[in-house]
C-alpha positions in Angstrom: 21.1 5.3 43.0 24.8 6.1 43.6 27.7 3.8 43.0 31.0 3.3 44.7 34.2 4.6 43.1 37.9 4.3 43.8 39.2 7.3 45.6 42.0 9.4 44.0 43.0 10.8 47.4 46.6 10.0 48.4 46.6 8.3 51.7 48.2 9.8 54.8 48.6 13.3 53.3 48.9 16.1 55.8 46.7 19.0 54.6 49.5 21.5 55.2 49.3 25.3 54.9 49.0 25.4 51.1 45.7 23.5 51.1 42.7 25.5 50.0 40.2 25.9 52.8 37.2 23.6 52.3 33.8 25.3 51.7 31.9 25.8 54.8 29.0 23.3 55.2 25.6 24.6 54.2 24.2 23.1 57.4 25.7 23.0 60.9 27.3 19.7 62.0 25.1 20.2 65.0 21.6 20.0 63.5 18.5 21.1 65.2 15.9 23.8 64.4 17.4 27.2 65.4 19.0 25.6 68.4 22.7 25.4 67.7 24.3 27.4 64.9 28.0 27.0 64.2 30.3 28.6 61.6 33.4 26.8 60.5 36.2 29.2 59.5 39.9 28.6 59.2 42.4 31.4 59.5 46.2 31.0 59.8 45.6 27.2 60.3 43.3 27.7 63.3 39.5 27.3 63.5 37.2 29.9 64.8 33.8 28.6 65.9 31.0 31.0 66.6 28.2 29.4 68.4 24.7 30.6 69.3 22.4 28.6 71.5 18.8 29.4 70.6 17.2 28.0 73.8 18.1 29.2 77.3 19.6 26.7 79.5 19.7 26.7 83.3 22.0 25.1 85.8 25.2 25.4 87.8 28.5 25.7 86.2 31.2 23.2 87.1 32.4 23.5 90.7 35.8 22.1 90.2 38.9 23.3 88.4 39.9 21.8 85.1 41.4 18.4 85.4 41.2 18.3 89.2 39.4 15.8 91.3 36.6 17.2 93.4 37.8 18.1 97.0 37.3 15.5 99.6 36.5 12.7 97.2 38.0 9.2 97.3 38.9 7.4 94.1 37.2 4.1 94.0 38.8 1.0 92.4 38.1 0.8 88.7 36.3 -2.3 87.4 36.9 -4.0 84.0 35.3 -2.6 80.9 35.8 0.2 78.4 33.8 2.3 75.9 36.3 2.3 73.0 34.3 4.0 70.2 31.0 5.7 69.5 28.0 3.8 71.0 30.4 1.2 72.5 30.9 -1.4 69.7 31.1 -1.6 65.9 27.4 -2.6 66.0 26.6 0.7 67.8 24.3 -1.0 70.3 25.1 1.6 72.9 25.3 -0.9 75.7 28.2 -1.8 78.0 27.5 -5.4 79.3 30.5 -5.3 81.6 29.4 -2.3 83.8 28.6 -3.6 87.3 29.3 -0.7 89.6 26.5 1.7 88.7 22.9 0.4 88.9 19.3 1.8 89.4 19.8 1.4 93.2 22.8 3.7 93.4 22.6 6.0 90.3 21.1 8.7 92.5 24.4 9.0 94.2 26.3 10.0 91.1 28.4 13.2 91.6 30.8 15.1 89.5 34.2 13.5 90.1 36.1 15.9 87.8 35.8 18.2 84.8 38.3 19.3 82.2 38.0 22.6 80.4 38.9 22.7 76.7 39.1 25.8 74.5 35.6 25.4 72.9 32.4 23.3 72.9 32.7 19.5 73.3 30.2 17.7 71.1 32.5 14.8 70.5 31.5 11.7 72.6 34.3 10.4 74.8 36.0 7.0 74.2 37.4 5.2 77.2 40.2 2.5 77.1 43.0 1.4 79.3 42.5 4.1 82.0 42.3 7.0 79.5 39.3 9.0 78.3 39.7 10.5 74.8 37.5 13.4 73.5 37.7 16.0 70.8 36.8 19.7 71.1 35.8 22.4 68.7 39.1 24.1 69.7 40.8 21.6 67.3 42.4 19.3 69.9 42.0 15.7 70.7 42.6 15.2 74.4 43.7 12.2 76.5 42.7 12.5 80.1 43.3 10.3 83.1 40.0 8.6 83.9 40.3 8.9 87.6 41.5 12.5 87.9 40.8 14.3 84.6 44.5 15.3 84.4 45.6 15.9 80.8 48.0 13.3 79.5 48.4 14.8 76.1 46.7 16.7 73.4 46.9 16.6 69.6 45.9 19.5 67.4 44.2 18.8 64.2 44.1 22.5 63.1 40.3 22.3 62.8 37.3 21.8 65.0 36.4 18.2 66.1 32.8 17.0 66.2 33.7 13.4 65.5 33.9 10.9 68.3 37.2 9.1 68.7 37.7 5.3 68.3 40.5 3.4 70.1 41.9 0.1 68.7 45.2 -1.6 68.9 46.9 1.2 70.8 45.8 3.9 68.2 43.2 6.6 68.5 41.3 7.5 65.2 39.2 10.7 64.9 37.7 12.9 62.2 38.3 16.6 62.0 37.9 19.6 59.7 40.6 18.4 57.3 40.0 14.6 57.4 40.8 11.6 59.5 43.8 11.3 61.9 45.5 8.3 63.6 47.6 9.0 66.7 49.3 6.8 69.3 47.0 6.2 72.2 49.9 6.4 74.7 51.6 9.6 73.5 49.4 11.4 70.9 52.1 11.2 68.3 50.7 11.4 64.8 50.9 8.1 62.8 49.0 9.2 59.7 46.3 11.5 58.3 43.9 11.1 55.5 42.7 14.4 53.8 39.1 14.7 52.6 37.5 17.4 50.4 35.2 18.5 53.2 35.0 18.1 57.0 34.6 14.8 58.7 31.8 15.0 61.3 31.1 11.3 61.2 32.7 9.1 63.9 35.1 6.3 62.8 34.3 2.7 63.4 37.3 0.3 63.5 36.9 -3.4 62.6 39.6 -5.9 61.7 42.2 -3.4 60.7 39.8 -1.2 58.8 38.6 2.3 59.6 35.1 3.1 58.3 34.0 6.7 58.3 31.8 9.2 56.5 32.6 12.7 55.3 30.8 15.9 54.3 32.3 15.3 50.8 29.4 12.7 50.3 31.6 9.7 50.7 31.9 6.7 53.0 35.6 5.6 53.3 37.3 2.4 54.2 40.9 3.1 55.2 43.7 0.9 56.3 44.0 1.3 60.1 47.7 0.8 59.8 48.6 3.3 57.0 45.4 5.4 56.2 45.5 4.0 52.6 42.1 4.0 50.9 40.7 0.5 50.5 37.5 1.7 48.9 35.0 4.6 48.9 31.3 4.9 48.2 29.6 8.1 47.0 26.2 9.0 48.3 24.1 12.0 47.2 24.9 14.3 50.1 27.0 14.7 53.3 27.6 11.6 55.5 27.5 12.6 59.1 26.1 9.3 60.3 28.7 7.0 61.9 28.9 3.6 60.1 27.9 0.5 62.0 29.6 -2.8 61.0 28.1 -6.2 61.5 28.6 -9.6 59.7 30.7 -8.1 56.9 28.3 -5.3 56.1 28.6 -1.5 56.7 25.4 0.3 57.6 25.3 4.1 57.4 22.9 7.0 56.8 23.3 10.0 54.5 21.9 13.5 54.2 20.5 12.3 50.9 17.8 10.6 53.0 19.0 7.0 52.5 20.2 4.3 54.7 22.8 2.2 52.9 24.1 -1.3 53.4 27.6 -1.8 51.8 29.9 -4.7 51.6 32.7 -4.2 54.2 35.1 -5.9 51.8 34.7 -3.7 48.7 32.1 -1.0 49.3 29.5 -2.5 46.9 26.0 -1.4 47.6 23.9 -4.3 48.9 20.7 -2.3 49.5 19.4 1.1 50.3 16.3 2.4 52.1 14.8 5.8 51.5 13.5 7.8 54.4 11.6 11.1 54.2 14.5 13.4 55.1 18.1 13.7 56.1 19.7 10.8 58.1 22.4 12.0 60.5 21.4 9.4 63.1 23.8 6.5 63.3 22.5 2.9 62.9 22.5 0.3 65.6 22.5 -3.4 64.6 21.0 -6.1 66.7 19.7 -9.6 66.0 19.4 -9.0 62.2 17.7 -5.6 62.5 19.1 -2.1 61.7 17.6 0.6 63.9 18.1 4.3 62.9 16.4 7.7 63.1 15.6 10.3 60.5 14.8 14.0 60.3 11.4 12.9 59.0 10.6 12.4 62.7 10.7 8.6 62.6 12.7 5.8 64.1 13.0 2.8 61.7 13.6 -0.9 62.1 15.0 -2.4 58.9 15.9 -5.9 57.9 19.7 -6.1 58.0 19.6 -8.7 55.2 17.6 -6.7 52.6 16.5 -3.3 54.0 12.8 -4.1 54.2 11.0 -1.9 56.7 9.9 -3.9 59.7 8.3 -1.1 61.6 8.5 2.7 62.1 7.7 4.8 65.1 6.7 8.5 64.7 8.1 11.0 67.2 7.1 14.6 67.5 10.3 16.0 65.8 13.6 15.2 64.2 15.5 12.1 65.3 19.2 12.8 65.1 19.9 10.7 68.2 21.3 7.3 67.5 19.4 4.3 69.0 20.8 2.1 71.7 19.5 -1.5 71.9 19.4 -3.6 75.1 17.3 -6.5 76.3 14.8 -6.3 73.5 14.2 -2.6 73.8 15.3 0.4 71.6 16.2 3.6 73.4 16.4 6.8 71.4 16.0 10.6 71.8 14.0 13.0 69.7 14.1 16.8 69.2 10.6 16.7 70.6 12.4 16.8 74.0 11.7 13.1 74.8 13.6 9.9 75.4 11.7 6.9 74.1 11.8 3.2 74.9 10.3 1.0 72.1 9.7 -2.7 71.8 12.5 -3.8 69.5 10.4 -6.4 67.7 7.3 -4.3 67.1 8.1 -0.6 67.7 5.5 -0.3 70.3 6.1 2.5 72.8 7.0 1.2 76.2 7.6 4.5 77.9 8.8 8.0 77.2 10.7 10.3 79.6 10.5 14.1 79.0 13.4 16.5 79.2 13.3 20.3 79.0 14.8 20.6 75.5 15.8 18.7 72.5 17.6 15.3 72.8 20.3 15.1 70.2 22.5 13.0 72.4 22.5 9.2 72.0 21.5 7.0 75.0 24.0 4.7 76.7 22.7 1.7 78.6 24.5 -0.1 81.3 23.3 -2.4 84.2 19.7 -1.3 84.2 20.3 2.4 83.7 19.8 4.6 80.6 22.2 7.6 80.5 21.4 10.5 78.1 21.9 14.2 77.8 19.7 17.0 76.4 19.7 20.5 75.0 18.7 21.8 78.4 22.3 21.2 79.5 21.3 18.3 81.8 22.7 14.8 82.1 20.0 12.2 83.0 20.1 8.7 84.4 16.8 6.9 83.7 15.5 3.5 85.0 15.8 1.1 82.0 12.5 -0.5 82.7 10.3 2.5 83.5 12.0 5.7 82.3 11.8 7.1 85.8 14.4 9.8 86.5 17.1 8.4 88.9 19.5 11.3 88.7 20.1 14.6 86.9 23.0 17.0 86.7 22.9 20.5 85.0 26.1 21.5 83.2 24.9 25.0 82.3 25.0 24.6 78.5 23.4 22.5 75.8 24.8 18.9 75.5 25.1 17.3 72.1 27.8 14.8 73.2 26.7 11.2 73.9 27.7 9.6 77.2 30.1 6.8 77.6 29.8 4.4 80.6 32.8 2.4 81.9 34.5 1.4 85.1 31.8 2.9 87.3 32.1 6.4 85.6 29.9 8.3 83.2 31.7 10.6 80.7 30.2 13.3 78.5 31.1 16.6 76.8 29.2 19.8 77.1 28.7 23.0 75.1 30.3 24.9 78.0 33.7 23.6 76.8 34.0 20.9 79.5 34.5 17.1 79.6 32.8 15.6 82.7 33.2 12.4 84.6 30.6 11.4 87.1 30.9 8.6 89.6 30.0 7.4 93.1 31.8 8.7 96.2 33.1 5.7 98.1 
């Protein structure tokens, strides 16, 4: 059992050129058996990432130039709604209840509206707010892109690769990077503060009531002031924390590579309960109706009581579950590295359907208006019927996809290992 401890880290400190380079992680931030190998290295303040894809992927490369709308397309009017942080909300349900443009009846008509090319792979999942899509890249930059055209509005360089997914709240974008956590102005990308950690931050921040909750490879879960970056509390686990914290009813739920799922007081970081799985937990929890749903590298999806951590049910897949569950209408949707997407009864864990892909599913599903959107290691984006799992639409990007899709305003946004951020929508 590990306890929480006050952090000695000075808030808001820029790493600077004199900071010692953190030790490279012993495991890639992109887990998966022999499928994605990455090497973090910093030289002259810049990050070099060497990536090898262990499984061949097929498909067409993007047809349109970076940041440019596809020729001959019309820009449809945007609807209300956003996707402001990883898996949509602090509870990480992965469901946008406001999406009303895309549906099972027209998902087959999705087309690439634009793509934007960064300088390296994009495993960060986009956030969408106020007409802007935000995404990080392994080239070290956080990008702000016009949602309708893909035009770059600004970029902010963190001096280290970004695997973390940004969160947008109160006109500020928060994101993790090689050196820690950054807060920048959503409108301009101007830096407001940074918080240095002892190891990279691959976890995605969750912002609730003026507090940023995030994990780090230095084994800690942090609660930071959203306004200043000051440490409010930290909790030490037994290994790296790459799971993104979910927050519900004053409790922070998070997984750790020590194999545990933790419930912590959002107010002070005190441990309320922990649940031991059989392996590493990089999956991020989803909280719905008093239940915590999460995957583990022991191949299982778990449903735990949010109140006390008691196991309600578990479902065994054929491989590692790094995908984070989405929960909608009494159903849990989750991917597995056995190449399948599963739909499970949220109350019992009974399998309702599974939809096969051609490679591992690290990506986390996004659910909106009867459609499940998810990506796979075969480089393909999928749209599945929420009720049956039938494939409604596919799009090959040409490289493995670890990024999780965001759905808002009639568009689907996702990053790819081919260095691109994509936006898909209907042609009006």
